[in-house]
N, C-alpha and C positions, 0 to 999 in steps of 0.2 A: 529496339532491343532484339527483336526477332531477326532483323536484317543483319545486325552485328554478329549474332550467333549462327547465321546461315541456315535458319530453320523457318518453317511456317507451322503455326499451331492452329488446329481446329478446336475451337472452344465449344464445349457442350455444357450448357448451363442448366442448373436444376434450382428452381427457386422455392417451390412449395414442398413441404414435408421433406426437407433436405435429408435429415438423418435416416428417414424411412427409405427414401430412394437409394441412398448410398448403401444401406444394409442389404436391400434387395439385389442391387447390382453385384455386390461382393459375394453374397450367398449363391447367386446364380452363375458366378464366374464371368460376368459381363463387365470386364475391367477396361477402363481407359488406360492410357500411358501413365497418368498421374491424377491425383485428386488435389485441388487447390481451394482454399478458403472454407473447408468443411469444419475444421476445428476438432479434430480427433483428440481424445484424451490420451494420457500416457497409458492408460489401461488398454485402449483400443490399439494404440501403436504397438505395444508389446505383444498383444494377441495376434494382430495381423502380420507382425514381423515373424513371430514364432511359426505361423502356419504357411509362411512363404508368400503371402499376398503383397506385402511391402518389401522392397529390397533395402539392404543396409547401405546407407549413403556415405558412410565413413571413408571407404576406399577412394571415393570420388572427390572428397574435400581436400584438394591438393593445390599447391601454387600453380600448377599447369592448367588444371581444369576449372577451379574456383578460386582464383587469386584473391578476390575481395573478401570472401567469407573465410578462407583459410587464414588470412592476415588478422581478421577480427578475432577468430578463435584463438590464435596465438597470443594476441594481446589481452584477451578476456577469457581466461580458462574457466571462469565461472559459467560462461555461456555454454561452453562445450560440456561441462558437467550437467547443466540443466537439460540438454537434449540427448544425453547418452543414457539409454535405457539400462535396466538392471542386468541385461545380458551382454552389455558392452557395445551394443550396436546403436546407430543413429538411423531412425526411420522417418524423420521429418526435419525440414530446415527450420532454423530458429526464427521466432517472431517475438518482438517486444517493443515497447515504447519506453525508453529510459528518459527521465527528465531529472538531471542532477546538477550539482554545483559546478561541474566542469563546463556546463553549458553557459555559465555566466562568467567564465574566465578564472575560476578558482583552481588552486593547485591540486586539490584532492576532490574526488567525485563522490558526493553523497546524494542519495535519492531525495527527491522532494518529500517522500513519505517517511524519511528517517525518524523524525519526531512528529507524529501526526497532530498532537494537541499542543497548541501554544496557550499558556495560561496568561491572564491579564487582570489588572486591578485598576480601579478608579483612583488615580493619583490626586485628582482634584479633591476628592473626599478625604484622602489621607492628609493633604496639605491643610485643609480646613480644620482637621482634628489635631494637627501638629504631630502626625505620625510619619515615620520613614517607610519607604517601600520594604516590605518584609523580606528577610533572607532565610528565615526558619519557619517551620510549621507553627511553632509557638507564637512567633510574631504575627503570623497570618491570623491565628486564632484571636489574638488581641485586637487586630484590625477589624475582623469580621464582627466581633462582639461590639466594638465601638460603632460600626455601621448600623447595627441593629438597635443598640441602645439610643442612638441619636437620630434614628429614622432618617438617614441621610437622603433618601430619595425625596422625602417630604421637605426636609430642611434646606437642601442645596438646590433642588430643581423645582420645588413648589408642587410636587405631585401630591396626590391624596395622602393623608396620614395613614401610616401602616403599610405603605406599598413597598417599603425597602425589603429586598431579598439579598442578604449578605453574600451568598454564593449560590449560583444556579448553573447546573450542568445537566447532561443526560447521565444515564448509568451504563457504563461499559459501551459507550458509543464511539464511533470512529474518531472524528476530530473534535467532538464536543462532550467527551466523557470526563469522569473524575480521575482517571487512571494516572495522569501526570503527577498528582499529589502523592501517589504511593512511592515516588522516588525517594522520599525521606526515610523509607524503610528498605531501600536497596534494590528496588525493581520497579518496572512498570509492566503490567499485563495488558498489552494492547489488544483490543478486539480486532477481528478480521485477519489475524496472523495465521501461520500454518496450523497452530493450535494455540488458543488464546493465552494459556498460562505456561507455555513451554519457553524456557530460557536457556540460552547457551552461555556458560560462564567463561570468564577469561582464561581459565585453565583447560578449556575444551570439554569440560563435563556438561551434561545436559540434565536438567531437572524440571519438574513441575513446581512452580512457585506456590501454587494453591495448597500445597501440603507443607510448606515451609513455615517455621515458627514466625518469621518476619511478616508473612502474609497474615497470620493470625493476629499479630500485634497491630497491623495496619487497619483491619476491619474493626477491631475493638476500639482503636483510637478514634476513628472517624465516626463511630456510633455516638461518641460523646458530643461531637460537633452537631450531628443530626438531632440529638435529643435536646440540645440547647437552642435549636431553631436557627442555626447558622447555615445549614444546607437546605436547599429548596425541598419542601415536602413533596413536590411534584416531579422530582428528579427521576423517579423510576417509571414514570408514565408519559412525560411530556415529549412532544416531537421537536425536531430541530426548528421548525417554524414558530412553535410556541416559545421556545427559548429565545429566538431572535426577536420576537415581538416584545418580550419582557425587557430585553437589553435595550432595544431601540425606543423604549418609553422611559428610560433612565431609572429603572427599578433595581438593577443588579450591580453589586459591587465587584464581584469576582466571577470570572467564567473562563471557558476554554473554547477555542475555535481555530480555524485554519489561519486567519489573521484578523487583526483588530477591526479594521474599517468595515468589513462586511457585516460583522456581528453587531457592532455598536452604533453604526449609522451616524447620525448627527452628533452623537456624544463621543465619538471615537477620539477626538482631540484630548479628552480628559483621561484617557487610559494609557497605561504603559505595560510592557511585559513584566510578569513576575519572573524572577530567577528560579532555577531549580532549588527548591527549598530543603534545607537540612532538617532531618527528623530529630526525635528526642535524644538520640545518642550521637548526633552530628553526621549521620549518614546522609548522602545524597548521590543517587546513582540512577540515571535514566537508561533503561533498556532500549537501545536503538533497534530499528527494524529495517528490513530490506525494502526495495522498491517493488514495483509491479513485476509479476513473474514473467519469465521467459517460457514460451511454449513452442512445441514443434509439431503442432497438429494442423498447420496451414498449408503444407506442401509435402506430399508423400508420393513416391514413384512406385508403380506396381511392377510385378514380375513379367508382365507382357510387354513392357517398354523395350524396344529394340535398340534404342540409342540414348541411354541415360546420360552419357557424357554431353551430348549436344543440348539436351534439355537443361542440364545443370549449368552449362555455360550461359544459357539464356537467363536462368534465375540468379546466377552470380552477379549479374548487373543490377539486381534489386538491392544489393548491399553497398551501393555508393550513396553518399549523402544527398547529392542533387537528384538522383533518381527516386530514392525512397521518399523524399519530401513531396515529390509530385504524385507518387502513388498514394500517399497519405492524405494530401490536401487538394491537389489539382495541378494542372500543367502550368509551366512558365508561360506567361502571356495571358493567362486566364486568372489563376488564383494568386500567383506570384507576379508582381507588376513592375518592380524596380529593385535595383541593387544599391547598397550603400557604398561608401568609399572603399570598403574592404571586400567588396564583391559578395556580401551576404544579402540574401533576398528578403524583401519585405512582402508580407501578404496583403491582399486586397482589403480595403476597409469596408465596413457595412455600407457606407454611403456610396462608395464606388461600385460595389456589387449591385446595389439597388438601381443605380443609374444605368449600368451596362447590361445587367441580366434580369432585373426585376425581382431579385431575391437577396436575402442576407448572405453574408460571407459563410455562415454556418450551413445554410441551405446549399450554397454552391459547393462547399466541401462534401456534403452528403451526396451530391450528384456525381462527383468525380472520384471519390475515394474507392480504392481497389482493395478487396480482401485478399490476403495472401501472406507470404513470408516476409513481412516488413520488419526490419530491425532498425529502429531509430536510436542511435547512440547519443549520449549527452553532448559530445563534442560537435555533433552536427548543428546544434543550435548556435554555436559560436562560429562555425566554419561555413555553414550553408544557408540557414534561414533563421530568422529571429524568433525568439520565444515571446509569448504574450507577456505584457507588462506585469500582470498580477503574479505570474509564476516567477518572474525575475525578482519581484519584491519579496516573495516568500522564501525563495532560495537564498537571497541575501541575508534575510533575518536568520534563517537556519544556520548558515555558515558563520556569520559574524557574531551572532548573539548566543545561539543555543549550543552549537557544537563545542565551543570552548569550555562549556560547563560539563561535558560528557567525559567521564574518566575511563570508560571501557566501551569500545565500539564492537565488541563481539556480538554476533547476531546469528541466530539459526536461519539458514538460507531458505527462502520460500520456494526455491527451485529444486529442492531435493527430489530425486526420482525414486519411486517405490516399486517393489515387485508386485505381482498380481496378488499373492497371498497377503502382503502387507497392506495393499489397498483394501482387500476384503476386511482385514482387521480394523482399519481406520473407518471404513464404512459401517462396520458393526457397532463400534464403541464411541467414536469421536463426538457425535451429536449429543448422545446421552451424557457423556462425561462433561462436556462444556456446559450443558444445560444445568446439570447438578451443581457444578461449581458456581455458575452465575446466580442461580437461585439462592444458594446458601450465602453467597457474598452479599446479595441484596438484603436478605433477611437479617444477617448479622449487623449490617450498617443501620438498618431501620430499627430492629428490636433489641440489639445488644447480644453479646456473646462472642465466641462460644465458650461454654464451660469446658473443663477438662474432659468430662464425659462426652459432651457433644463433639468435641474436636476429635477424639479417638474414634467415635462412631462414624463421623464424616469421612475420615481417612480410610476406615475399613470398608465403607460403602463404595468409595471410589475405586478401591482395589478389587473388591470381591464382585461388585455388580457392574461397575462402569469401565472395567478393563484398563485401569490406569497403568498397571505394570506391563501389560501387553502393548499398549500404545507407546510407552516409554522405550521399550525394546525395539519397536518398529522405527521410531524416530532416531534412536542411536545408530541402528544399522544403516539406515538411509544416509545419515550424515557421514558415517565412516566411508561409504561408497562415494559420496559426493566429493569429499576431500581427497580421496584417492584418485578419482577421475580428474 
């Protein structure tokens, strides 16, 4: 790639105390032409752009200088929005790993993270009890009660008496939480989102669901299930490995996970997906989410660089499918060993890697992977290199089973860019806000509530102490800029 760009790069590597070394060099004015693989935050990029350390790359992202990247940004305006800072400048090239349904040949591209929790139920137990797969929360309640009353783990699998756990999940956990069941009340408050309880409505309005009356109805409703012994008493404290152990011993009737086989082990054949369950008033609405974020902290050019154009011509080559697959995994002839009839590359197997290199395929990848502005688009999995089988399975389930049940795909983008003042506001309030919401949610499910008085006091606390109104204003303004960009 250097030869193609007509340049030669002198690589100056910094391995230990990277952030400290970079800060020292910038503060002392000892600048290289560019920084690669550092992982600057948007806060850093904005600051270093404002003081002139980093140059604005936007004028260089043109069909003449960077044809590959400019074409990608033309086709994916969301990526341009994600790397455009609040001052309208671009101080770093985009990096992201998309894995979506376009990668398995589907017409529309949805991230593998769109619905993180797949809910599942033991259909063998249902059949034994003469019950259909539930389609509503009320029907699920009936099934869970039957699982408990008939001690199905003991009756059906011969486990010790009393081992049946009708439903077991974590609490507000990524792929193994209880959140998918809130869809019966019109929302799902996924953990690990830009802000856990922030929801973009179909009409473009933004709100925190944790102060919505539907949220109050949901936690009140599921307290009744918890009080009846239908939800695992250890849901608030157990780890994912503890949940997996219970499921793989045949104790659990209903749970959530990335997919069925991994969670249920030898019992997986007895389980099927639950549909999105309708709530007491017939509502069923899953709040979808975006995929992994796009960042621009992996390649920034400094003010001392005398030839940004030539350097960017070099990095533009990183934005082709066949090049980025080698930068991410390893070279053709080492990590990628053969092509199928469509010219799509297959990666080396563990057995082949052990025989040729004395290490696993994962270890081989770790040896060759390059840090930098790598942008792996979903279509590269269809056009350039094959996706792993488990990801294909999950994306197929997502597209064919779950997405047809989603009525509104509006989602607050995880890639919104914030100003320095907005980042300060988020840093000041977000953690306390989310902790307060999560703590109260858990207490209400476990102990019951909230009363009218508790509900009003809770909303007042979020507003007065936890900065809810200030946070909402920040997220609204950032979203407005994102859609404009």
